[in-house]
MARBA-3410 file (N, C-alpha, C, O; in Angstrom, 1 decimal):
222
38.2,74.0,29.6,37.8,75.1,29.0,36.3,75.9,29.3,35.3,75.9,28.6 ~ 36.7,76.5,30.2,35.6,76.8,31.5,35.0,78.6,31.1,35.8,79.4,30.9 ~ 34.1,78.8,31.1,33.2,80.0,31.5,32.5,80.8,30.2,32.2,82.0,30.0 ~ 32.2,79.7,29.3,31.3,79.8,28.2,30.3,80.3,28.3,29.8,81.1,27.4 ~ 29.5,79.8,29.4,28.4,80.3,29.9,28.2,81.7,30.6,27.1,82.3,30.6
29.3,82.3,31.2,29.3,83.6,31.8,29.7,84.6,30.9,29.4,85.8,30.9 ~ 30.5,83.9,29.9,30.7,84.9,28.7,29.5,85.2,27.9,29.3,86.4,27.5 ~ 28.8,84.3,27.5,27.2,84.7,27.2,26.5,85.3,27.5,25.7,86.1,26.8 ~ 26.6,85.0,29.1,26.0,86.4,30.0,26.0,87.5,29.9,25.0,88.2,29.9 ~ 27.3,87.8,29.7,27.7,88.8,30.1,27.5,89.8,29.0,27.6,91.0,29.1
27.0,89.0,27.9,26.9,89.5,26.6,25.8,89.7,26.0,25.7,90.1,24.9 ~ 24.4,89.3,27.2,23.4,89.1,26.7,22.7,88.4,26.1,21.5,88.4,25.9 ~ 24.0,87.2,25.5,23.9,85.9,25.0,23.2,84.6,25.2,23.9,84.0,26.0 ~ 22.3,83.9,24.9,22.0,82.3,25.2,23.4,81.4,25.6,24.4,81.6,24.9 ~ 23.4,80.8,26.2,24.4,79.8,26.9,25.3,79.1,25.2,26.5,79.1,24.9
24.6,78.8,24.7,24.9,78.0,23.5,26.0,78.9,22.6,27.0,78.3,22.3 ~ 25.8,80.3,22.1,26.4,81.1,22.3,27.8,81.4,22.3,28.6,81.8,21.4 ~ 27.9,81.1,23.9,29.4,80.8,24.4,30.1,79.5,24.1,31.3,79.4,24.0 ~ 29.0,78.4,24.0,29.6,77.2,23.5,30.5,77.5,21.6,31.6,77.3,21.1 ~ 29.6,77.8,21.4,30.2,78.3,20.0,31.6,78.9,19.6,32.3,78.4,18.8
31.7,80.0,20.5,33.2,80.8,20.4,33.7,80.4,21.1,34.6,81.1,21.4 ~ 33.7,79.2,21.9,34.3,78.8,23.1,35.3,77.5,22.0,36.4,77.0,22.2 ~ 34.3,77.1,20.8,35.2,75.8,19.7,36.5,77.2,18.9,37.7,76.9,18.7 ~ 35.8,78.5,18.7,36.8,79.2,18.0,38.2,79.2,18.7,39.3,79.1,18.3 ~ 37.5,79.5,20.1,39.4,79.0,20.8,40.0,78.2,20.9,41.2,78.2,21.2
39.0,77.0,20.8,39.9,75.9,20.8,40.8,76.1,19.2,42.0,76.2,19.3 ~ 40.4,76.2,18.2,40.8,76.7,16.9,42.1,77.2,17.1,43.2,76.8,16.7 ~ 41.6,78.6,18.0,42.5,79.5,17.9,44.4,78.8,18.3,45.5,78.8,17.7 ~ 43.8,78.2,19.9,44.3,77.8,20.3,45.4,76.8,20.0,46.6,77.0,20.2 ~ 44.7,75.6,19.6,45.4,74.7,18.7,46.4,74.9,17.7,47.5,74.4,17.6
45.8,75.9,16.9,47.0,76.8,16.3,48.1,76.8,16.8,49.1,76.1,16.6 ~ 47.9,77.7,17.7,49.0,78.5,18.4,49.9,77.5,19.0,51.2,77.6,18.8 ~ 49.4,76.6,19.7,50.5,75.1,20.3,51.1,75.0,19.4,52.3,74.9,19.6 ~ 50.4,74.8,17.9,51.4,74.3,17.2,52.5,75.3,16.8,53.7,75.0,16.9 ~ 52.1,76.2,16.6,53.0,77.4,16.0,54.4,77.3,17.4,55.5,77.0,17.2
54.0,77.6,18.2,54.8,77.1,19.4,55.7,76.1,19.7,56.6,76.2,20.6 ~ 55.5,75.2,19.2,56.4,73.5,19.5,55.6,72.5,20.4,55.9,71.3,20.6 ~ 54.6,72.9,21.0,53.5,72.2,21.9,53.1,70.9,21.2,52.4,70.9,20.2 ~ 53.5,69.7,21.9,53.3,68.8,21.3,52.0,67.7,21.8,51.9,66.6,21.3 ~ 51.2,68.0,22.5,50.5,67.5,22.9,49.5,68.5,24.0,50.1,68.9,25.1
48.2,68.9,23.7,47.4,69.7,24.2,45.8,69.0,24.7,45.0,68.8,23.7 ~ 45.5,68.7,25.7,44.7,67.9,26.1,43.5,69.0,27.0,43.5,69.6,28.1 ~ 42.4,68.8,26.0,41.5,69.5,26.6,40.1,69.0,26.8,39.4,68.4,26.0 ~ 39.5,69.5,28.6,37.6,68.6,28.7,36.9,69.5,27.9,36.7,70.7,27.9 ~ 36.4,68.6,27.1,35.5,69.4,26.4,33.7,69.3,27.3,32.9,70.2,27.4
33.6,67.9,27.8,32.4,67.4,28.5,32.4,66.6,29.5,32.9,65.5,29.2 ~ 32.0,66.7,30.5,32.6,65.7,32.2,31.6,64.8,32.3,30.6,64.9,31.6 ~ 31.7,63.8,33.0,30.2,62.8,33.1,29.8,63.5,34.3,29.6,62.9,35.3 ~ 29.8,64.8,34.3,28.7,65.6,35.3,28.0,66.5,34.4,27.2,67.3,34.9 ~ 28.3,66.4,33.3,27.9,67.8,32.3,26.2,66.8,31.7,25.2,67.3,31.3
26.3,65.9,31.8,25.2,65.3,31.7,23.6,66.2,32.1,22.6,66.4,31.4 ~ 24.2,66.7,33.7,22.9,67.1,34.3,22.1,68.5,33.9,21.1,68.8,34.4 ~ 23.0,69.4,32.6,22.9,70.2,32.4,21.4,70.2,32.0,20.6,69.4,32.4 ~ 21.0,71.4,31.1,19.7,70.9,30.8,19.8,70.6,29.1,20.6,70.9,28.3 ~ 18.3,69.8,29.0,18.3,68.9,28.0,18.9,69.9,26.3,19.7,69.5,25.5
18.3,70.9,26.4,19.0,72.0,25.4,19.5,71.9,25.3,19.8,71.5,24.3 ~ 20.6,72.4,26.2,22.1,72.5,26.2,22.9,70.8,26.4,24.2,70.7,26.4 ~ 22.8,70.5,26.4,23.1,68.8,26.0,22.8,68.9,24.6,23.5,69.5,23.8 ~ 22.2,68.6,24.4,21.6,68.3,22.9,22.8,68.9,21.6,23.3,68.3,20.6 ~ 22.7,70.4,22.3,23.6,71.3,21.2,25.0,71.2,21.0,25.6,71.4,20.0
25.7,70.7,22.7,26.7,70.3,22.8,27.0,68.9,21.7,27.8,68.9,20.7 ~ 26.3,68.1,22.0,26.4,66.8,21.2,26.5,67.3,19.6,27.5,67.3,19.0 ~ 25.5,67.5,19.2,25.4,68.4,17.8,26.9,69.5,17.6,27.5,69.3,16.5 ~ 27.2,70.3,18.2,28.3,70.9,18.5,29.3,70.4,18.1,30.0,71.0,17.2 ~ 29.7,68.9,18.9,31.0,68.2,18.8,30.5,67.7,17.3,31.3,68.0,16.4
29.2,66.9,16.9,29.3,66.3,15.1,29.8,66.9,14.5,30.7,66.5,13.7 ~ 29.2,68.5,14.4,29.7,69.2,13.3,31.2,69.7,13.2,31.8,69.5,12.2 ~ 31.7,70.4,14.1,32.9,70.5,14.5,33.6,69.4,13.9,34.2,69.5,12.8 ~ 33.7,68.1,14.5,34.4,67.0,13.8,33.9,67.0,12.0,34.7,66.4,11.3 ~ 32.8,67.6,11.5,33.2,67.3,10.1,33.7,69.0,9.2,34.0,69.1,8.0
33.5,69.7,10.0,34.3,71.1,9.8,35.4,71.5,10.1,35.9,72.7,10.3 ~ 36.0,70.4,10.3,37.4,71.0,11.0,37.9,69.8,10.5,39.1,69.9,10.8 ~ 37.8,68.3,9.8,38.9,67.2,9.7,39.9,67.3,8.4,40.9,66.5,8.1 ~ 39.5,68.4,7.7,40.0,68.7,6.1,41.4,69.4,7.0,42.5,68.8,6.9 ~ 41.3,70.5,7.8,42.3,71.5,8.7,42.9,70.6,9.8,44.1,70.9,10.1
42.4,69.7,10.4,43.6,68.8,11.3,44.7,67.8,10.6,45.7,67.4,11.0 ~ 43.9,67.3,9.0,44.8,67.1,8.1,45.9,67.7,7.8,47.0,67.1,8.0 ~ 45.8,68.6,7.4,46.6,70.0,6.8,47.6,69.9,7.6,48.7,69.4,7.3 ~ 47.0,70.6,9.3,48.3,70.6,9.7,48.5,69.8,11.0,48.6,70.2,12.1 ~ 48.4,68.5,10.4,49.2,67.0,10.8,48.5,67.1,12.6,49.2,67.5,13.5
47.4,66.8,12.7,47.2,67.3,14.1,46.4,65.6,14.1,45.7,65.2,13.1 ~ 46.8,64.9,15.0,46.6,63.9,15.3,45.3,64.0,16.3,45.6,64.8,17.1 ~ 44.3,63.6,16.5,42.7,63.6,17.5,42.6,62.5,18.1,42.4,61.5,17.4 ~ 42.7,62.3,19.1,42.1,61.3,20.0,40.6,61.8,20.8,40.6,62.9,21.3 ~ 39.6,61.0,20.8,38.4,61.7,21.7,38.9,60.3,23.2,39.2,59.2,23.0
38.7,61.0,24.4,39.4,59.7,25.6,37.6,60.1,26.7,36.7,60.9,26.7 ~ 37.9,59.1,27.2,36.7,58.9,28.0,35.3,57.7,27.8,35.2,56.7,27.0 ~ 34.7,58.1,28.6,33.5,56.6,28.3,32.7,56.7,27.0,31.4,56.8,27.1 ~ 33.1,56.6,26.1,32.7,57.7,24.7,31.4,56.7,24.6,30.5,57.3,24.0 ~ 31.0,55.1,25.3,29.8,54.7,24.7,29.1,55.3,25.3,28.3,54.7,24.7
28.7,55.9,25.9,27.3,56.9,26.1,26.6,57.8,24.9,25.3,57.9,24.9 ~ 27.2,58.2,24.2,27.4,59.1,22.9,26.3,58.1,22.0,25.8,57.0,21.9 ~ 26.2,59.1,21.4,24.7,57.9,20.0,25.8,57.1,19.3,27.0,57.2,19.7 ~ 25.5,56.3,18.5,25.9,55.3,17.5,26.8,56.3,16.4,28.0,56.0,16.2 ~ 26.1,57.5,15.7,26.7,58.0,14.7,27.5,58.9,15.5,28.7,58.9,15.1
27.3,59.5,16.4,28.8,60.3,17.1,29.8,59.6,17.3,30.9,60.1,17.0 ~ 29.7,58.3,17.7,30.8,57.6,18.1,31.3,56.8,16.7,32.4,56.3,16.4 ~ 30.4,57.0,16.0,31.2,56.3,14.6,32.2,57.8,13.9,33.4,57.8,13.4 ~ 31.6,58.8,14.0,32.3,60.5,13.7,33.5,60.2,14.3,34.3,59.9,13.4 ~ 34.2,60.1,15.8,34.7,59.9,16.6,35.9,59.0,15.8,37.0,59.5,15.5
35.7,57.9,15.6,36.2,56.9,15.5,37.3,56.8,14.1,38.5,56.6,13.9 ~ 36.0,57.1,13.3,36.5,57.9,12.0,37.4,58.9,12.0,38.5,58.5,11.9 ~ 37.2,59.9,12.1,38.5,61.3,12.5,39.7,60.6,13.1,40.7,60.6,12.2 ~ 40.1,60.1,14.3,40.9,59.5,14.9,41.7,58.5,14.1,42.9,58.4,14.2 ~ 40.7,57.4,13.0,41.6,56.2,12.6,42.3,57.4,11.1,43.3,57.1,10.6
41.5,58.8,10.7,42.1,59.5,9.4,43.1,60.2,10.2,44.2,60.1,9.5 ~ 43.3,60.9,11.3,44.5,61.4,11.9,45.7,60.5,12.1,46.9,60.9,12.1 ~ 45.3,59.4,12.3,46.3,58.2,12.9,48.2,58.7,12.8,49.0,58.9,13.7 ~ 48.2,58.9,11.3,49.3,59.3,10.5,50.2,60.9,11.4,51.4,61.0,11.6 ~ 49.3,61.5,11.7,49.7,62.8,11.8,50.7,62.7,12.9,50.7,61.8,13.8
52.0,63.7,12.8,52.8,64.0,13.8,53.3,65.2,14.5,54.0,65.2,15.5 ~ 52.7,66.5,13.8,53.0,67.6,14.5,52.6,68.2,16.0,53.2,69.0,16.7 ~ 51.0,67.5,16.2,50.4,68.0,17.6,49.4,66.8,17.8,48.8,66.3,16.8 ~ 49.2,66.4,19.0,48.0,65.3,19.3,47.3,66.5,20.3,47.7,67.3,21.2 ~ 46.2,66.2,19.9,45.2,66.8,20.5,44.1,65.7,21.3,43.2,65.0,20.7
44.2,65.7,22.4,43.1,64.7,23.2,42.2,65.8,23.4,42.4,67.0,23.5 ~ 41.0,65.1,23.4,39.4,65.8,23.3,39.1,64.9,24.8,39.1,63.7,24.6 ~ 39.0,65.4,26.0,38.1,64.7,27.0,36.6,64.7,26.7,36.0,65.6,26.4 ~ 36.2,63.6,26.9,34.7,63.7,26.8,33.7,62.3,27.5,34.0,61.1,27.2 ~ 32.9,62.7,28.1,31.8,62.0,28.9,33.6,61.4,30.0,34.1,60.3,30.2
34.0,62.5,30.5,35.3,62.0,31.4,35.4,62.4,32.4,35.0,63.6,32.4 ~ 35.8,61.8,33.8,35.9,62.1,35.0,37.5,61.6,35.4,37.9,60.6,34.8 ~ 38.0,62.2,36.2,39.5,61.9,36.4,39.0,60.0,36.9,39.3,58.9,36.4 ~ 38.0,60.5,38.3,38.0,59.3,39.3,37.7,58.4,38.4,38.4,57.4,38.1 ~ 36.5,58.7,37.7,35.8,57.0,36.3,37.1,57.1,35.8,37.7,56.4,36.7
37.9,57.3,35.1,39.4,56.4,34.6,39.8,56.2,35.3,39.5,55.0,35.3 ~ 40.5,56.4,36.6,41.0,55.7,37.9,40.4,54.1,38.1,41.0,53.0,38.3 ~ 38.8,54.4,37.9,38.0,53.7,38.2,38.2,52.7,37.2,38.6,51.6,37.5 ~ 37.8,53.0,36.0,38.3,51.8,34.7,39.4,51.2,34.4,39.5,50.2,33.6 ~ 40.8,52.1,35.3,42.1,51.2,34.9,42.3,50.4,36.2,43.5,49.9,36.3
41.3,50.3,37.4,41.8,49.2,38.2,41.1,48.0,37.6,41.7,46.9,37.4 ~ 39.6,48.3,37.3,38.8,47.0,36.6,39.4,46.5,36.0,39.7,45.3,36.4 ~ 40.0,47.3,34.2,41.5,46.6,33.7,41.9,45.8,34.4,41.9,44.7,34.0 ~ 42.3,46.0,35.4,43.4,45.1,36.2,43.1,43.7,36.8,43.8,42.7,36.9 ~ 41.9,44.0,37.4,41.4,43.2,38.5,42.0,41.5,38.0,42.4,40.7,38.7
41.9,41.4,36.8,41.9,39.8,36.5,43.2,39.3,36.5,43.5,38.2,36.6 ~ 44.2,40.4,36.3,45.3,40.3,36.3,46.3,39.0,37.7,47.3,38.2,37.5 ~ 45.8,39.2,38.6,46.1,38.9,40.0,47.2,39.0,40.8,47.5,38.1,41.7 ~ 47.8,40.0,40.5,48.8,40.4,41.2,49.0,41.6,41.8,48.2,42.4,41.4 ~ 49.9,42.1,42.7,50.1,43.7,43.0,50.1,44.2,42.2,50.4,43.6,41.1
49.7,45.6,42.2,49.3,46.3,41.3,50.4,47.8,41.6,50.4,48.5,42.7 ~ 51.2,47.9,40.6,52.1,49.3,41.1,51.9,50.3,40.1,51.3,50.0,39.0 ~ 52.3,51.7,40.4,51.7,53.2,39.7,52.0,53.1,38.3,51.7,54.1,37.5 ~ 52.6,52.1,37.9,53.2,51.6,36.5,51.7,51.2,35.8,51.1,51.7,34.8 ~ 51.5,49.9,36.9,50.1,49.4,36.1,48.9,49.9,35.9,48.0,49.3,35.2
48.9,51.3,36.7,47.7,52.0,36.2,47.8,53.0,35.3,47.0,53.3,34.4 ~ 48.7,53.3,35.5,49.4,54.5,34.5,49.2,53.7,32.9,48.8,54.4,32.0 ~ 49.3,52.5,32.6,49.5,52.2,31.4,48.1,51.2,31.4,48.2,50.1,30.9 ~ 46.9,51.6,32.0,45.6,51.2,31.9,44.8,52.8,32.0,43.6,52.8,32.3 ~ 45.2,53.5,31.8,44.6,54.8,31.8,44.2,54.9,30.4,44.6,54.2,29.4
43.4,55.7,30.4,43.2,56.5,28.6,44.1,57.4,28.0,44.0,57.8,26.8 ~ 45.0,57.8,28.8,45.8,58.2,28.3,47.6,57.7,28.3,48.7,58.1,28.4 ~ 47.0,56.6,28.2,48.4,55.4,28.4,49.4,55.6,27.4,50.5,55.0,27.4 ~ 48.9,56.5,26.3,50.3,56.8,25.2,50.3,58.1,25.2,50.4,58.5,24.1 ~ 50.3,59.1,26.1,50.6,60.4,26.3,51.1,60.7,27.6,50.6,60.6,28.7
52.3,61.3,27.2,53.0,62.2,28.2,52.4,62.7,29.5,51.3,63.0,29.1 ~ 52.3,63.1,31.0,51.7,63.9,31.8,52.1,65.1,31.3,53.0,65.6,30.6 ~ 50.9,65.7,32.0,50.9,67.4,31.4,51.9,68.1,32.1,52.5,67.7,33.1 ~ 52.3,69.4,31.3,53.2,70.0,32.2,52.6,71.1,32.7,53.0,71.4,33.8 ~ 51.5,71.8,32.2,51.3,72.9,32.6,49.7,72.4,32.2,49.3,71.6,31.4
49.0,73.1,33.0,47.3,73.1,33.7,47.4,74.5,33.4,48.3,75.3,33.6 ~ 46.2,74.8,32.7,45.7,76.1,32.4,44.3,76.0,33.1,43.6,75.1,33.1 ~ 44.1,77.1,33.6,42.1,76.9,34.2,41.9,78.7,33.8,42.5,79.8,34.0 ~ 40.8,78.3,33.1,40.3,79.7,32.8,39.4,80.0,34.0,39.2,79.3,35.0 ~ 38.7,81.6,33.3,37.4,82.0,34.7,38.1,82.1,35.4,37.2,82.6,36.0
39.2,82.2,36.2,39.4,82.1,37.7,39.2,81.0,38.3,39.4,80.9,39.5 ~ 38.8,80.0,37.7,38.4,78.7,38.8,39.8,78.1,39.2,40.9,77.9,38.6 ~ 39.3,78.1,41.0,40.1,77.5,41.5,40.0,76.0,41.9,40.0,75.6,43.0 ~ 39.8,75.4,40.8,39.4,73.6,41.4,40.6,73.2,40.2,41.2,74.0,39.5 ~ 40.7,71.8,40.1,41.1,71.2,38.7,39.8,70.4,38.4,39.8,70.0,37.2
38.8,70.0,39.2,37.5,69.9,38.3,36.8,68.3,38.4,35.6,68.0,38.2 ~ 37.9,67.3,38.8,38.1,66.0,38.3,39.0,65.5,37.0,38.9,64.3,36.5 ~ 39.9,66.7,36.6,40.1,66.6,35.4,41.8,65.8,35.5,42.6,66.3,36.3 ~ 42.2,64.7,34.9,43.9,64.1,34.9,44.2,64.1,36.2,45.2,64.7,36.5 ~ 43.3,63.2,37.3,43.6,63.4,38.2,45.1,62.9,38.7,45.9,63.4,39.5
45.0,61.6,38.1,46.2,61.0,38.6,47.7,61.7,37.5,48.9,61.7,37.8 ~ 47.2,62.1,36.5,48.2,63.1,35.5,48.9,64.3,35.9,50.1,64.7,35.9 ~ 47.7,64.7,36.4,48.8,66.3,36.8,48.9,66.1,38.5,48.3,66.8,39.3 ~ 49.7,65.0,38.9,50.4,65.0,40.1,51.6,66.3,39.9,51.9,66.7,41.0 ~ 52.1,66.8,39.0,53.5,67.4,38.9,53.1,68.2,38.3,53.8,69.2,38.6
52.0,68.5,37.3,52.0,69.4,36.4,51.9,71.1,37.5,51.8,71.4,38.7 ~ 52.0,71.9,36.5,52.4,73.6,36.8,50.9,74.0,36.4,50.3,73.6,35.4 ~ 50.3,74.7,37.5,48.7,75.3,37.5,49.0,76.9,36.9,49.7,77.5,37.7 ~ 48.7,77.3,36.2,48.0,78.8,35.9,46.9,78.7,35.6,46.5,78.1,34.6 ~ 46.2,79.5,36.6,44.7,80.5,36.6,44.9,81.8,36.1,45.7,82.7,36.5
44.0,81.8,34.9,43.6,83.2,34.8,42.1,83.7,34.7,41.1,82.9,34.7 ~ 42.0,84.8,34.8,40.5,85.1,34.8,40.0,85.1,33.7,38.8,85.0,33.8 ~ 40.4,85.2,32.7,40.0,85.1,31.0,38.7,83.8,30.6,38.8,82.6,30.7 ~ 37.8,84.6,30.1,36.7,83.5,30.0,37.4,82.7,28.6,38.2,83.2,27.8 ~ 37.0,81.5,28.5,37.8,80.6,27.7,37.6,80.9,25.9,38.4,80.7,25.1
36.0,81.5,25.6,35.7,82.4,24.7,36.9,83.2,24.3,37.3,83.2,23.2 ~ 37.5,84.1,25.3,38.2,85.2,25.0,40.0,84.5,25.4,41.1,84.9,25.7 ~ 39.4,83.5,25.0,41.3,82.5,25.8,41.7,82.4,24.3,41.0,81.7,23.6 ~ 42.9,83.4,23.7,43.6,83.0,22.3,44.9,82.6,22.1,45.5,81.8,22.8 ~ 45.4,83.2,21.0,47.1,82.6,21.2,47.9,83.9,22.2,49.1,83.7,22.6
47.4,84.9,22.3,48.1,85.6,23.5,48.1,85.2,24.9,49.1,85.1,25.7 ~ 47.0,85.1,25.1,46.8,84.2,26.5,47.5,83.2,26.6,48.2,83.3,27.5 ~ 47.5,81.6,25.6,48.6,80.9,25.6,50.0,81.5,26.0,50.6,81.2,27.0 ~ 50.4,82.3,25.1,52.0,82.8,25.3,52.1,83.4,26.7,53.1,83.3,27.4 ~ 51.3,83.8,27.1,51.1,84.9,28.6,51.5,83.1,29.5,52.6,83.0,30.1
50.7,82.1,29.5,50.8,80.8,30.3,52.2,80.3,30.2,53.0,80.2,31.2 ~ 52.4,80.1,29.0,53.4,79.3,28.6,54.8,80.4,29.0,55.9,79.8,29.3 ~ 54.9,81.5,29.0,55.9,82.0,29.0,56.2,82.2,30.8,57.4,82.2,31.3 ~ 55.1,82.3,31.7,55.0,82.5,32.9,55.5,80.9,33.5,56.3,80.7,34.4 ~ 54.9,79.8,32.9,55.4,78.1,32.9,56.9,78.2,32.8,57.5,77.3,33.5
57.8,79.2,32.0,58.8,78.6,31.4,59.6,79.7,32.8,60.6,80.1,32.3 ~ 59.6,80.3,34.1,60.1,81.1,34.7,60.4,80.0,35.8,61.3,80.3,36.6 ~ 59.7,78.9,35.9,59.3,78.1,37.3,60.3,77.1,36.8,60.6,76.5,35.7 ~ 60.7,77.0,38.0,61.4,75.7,38.7,60.8,74.4,38.7,59.6,74.5,39.3 ~ 61.1,73.2,38.4,60.1,72.3,38.6,60.8,70.7,39.5,61.5,69.9,39.0
60.5,70.8,40.7,61.4,69.8,41.7,61.1,68.7,41.7,61.9,67.7,42.0 ~ 59.9,68.7,41.4,59.8,66.7,41.6,60.1,66.0,42.8,60.4,64.8,42.8 ~ 60.1,66.7,43.8,60.0,66.2,45.3,61.8,67.0,45.6,62.2,67.3,46.8 ~ 62.3,67.2,44.7,63.7,67.7,45.2,64.2,68.9,45.4,63.8,69.6,44.5 ~ 64.7,69.4,46.1,65.4,70.8,46.4,65.9,71.7,45.2,66.9,71.3,44.5
65.0,73.2,45.0,65.7,74.1,44.0,67.1,73.8,43.9,67.6,73.8,42.8 ~ 68.0,73.5,45.0,69.6,73.2,44.7,69.7,72.1,44.0,70.2,72.2,42.8 ~ 69.4,70.7,44.6,69.4,69.7,43.7,68.9,70.3,42.4,69.9,70.6,41.7 ~ 67.8,70.5,41.9,67.4,70.9,40.6,68.6,71.8,39.2,68.9,71.7,38.0 ~ 68.9,72.3,40.2,70.0,73.8,39.3,71.4,73.2,39.4,72.3,73.4,38.6
71.4,72.2,40.6,72.7,71.1,40.4,73.0,70.4,39.3,74.2,70.4,38.8 ~ 71.8,69.5,38.7,71.3,68.9,38.0,71.0,69.5,36.5,70.4,68.8,35.7
END
């Protein structure tokens, strides 16, 4: 969800205004995903590197996470959204971790759409954590073994990766899982990314041929 800071700067506003508007975009995109029949939405909310940002901004983001959980939990329940927070959660305050855990437990039975919020997350860190879980097994490690120990072990790999703000990199996001994901890059900054922009990305995706190492002829024949 990139471009919050640039959006705010272009409007002469503080960066935190961009993050606040970005939260509104997430609400709109989640609603549109449910409307379009998308079953899993995974968003990159806070990376392992984001702790390096100015203290004031980090503190605001922690407060935003906390307030968003409080403000949105009833609507998530009403719309049958299952919520997961994935990443190295032990870095967060006890209070915030309790809110994350409580909201995850409360939405556990929901089945319309799953929202994975990646926080204190890094793709390399996730693979390291998975391997460390496997070290005690004393057996040859397979791809499936690692897959079964990722944070996203119960979630299908993404079909579509959307990069906002024209960023031409994956930024340490789901490095294992996006091996065959289709990429869609848009110049739209995240605070301006809403239903219509999501619809455009999905329609573009639907025109593509996913080959998974095969030829196009093989795919069409299958």
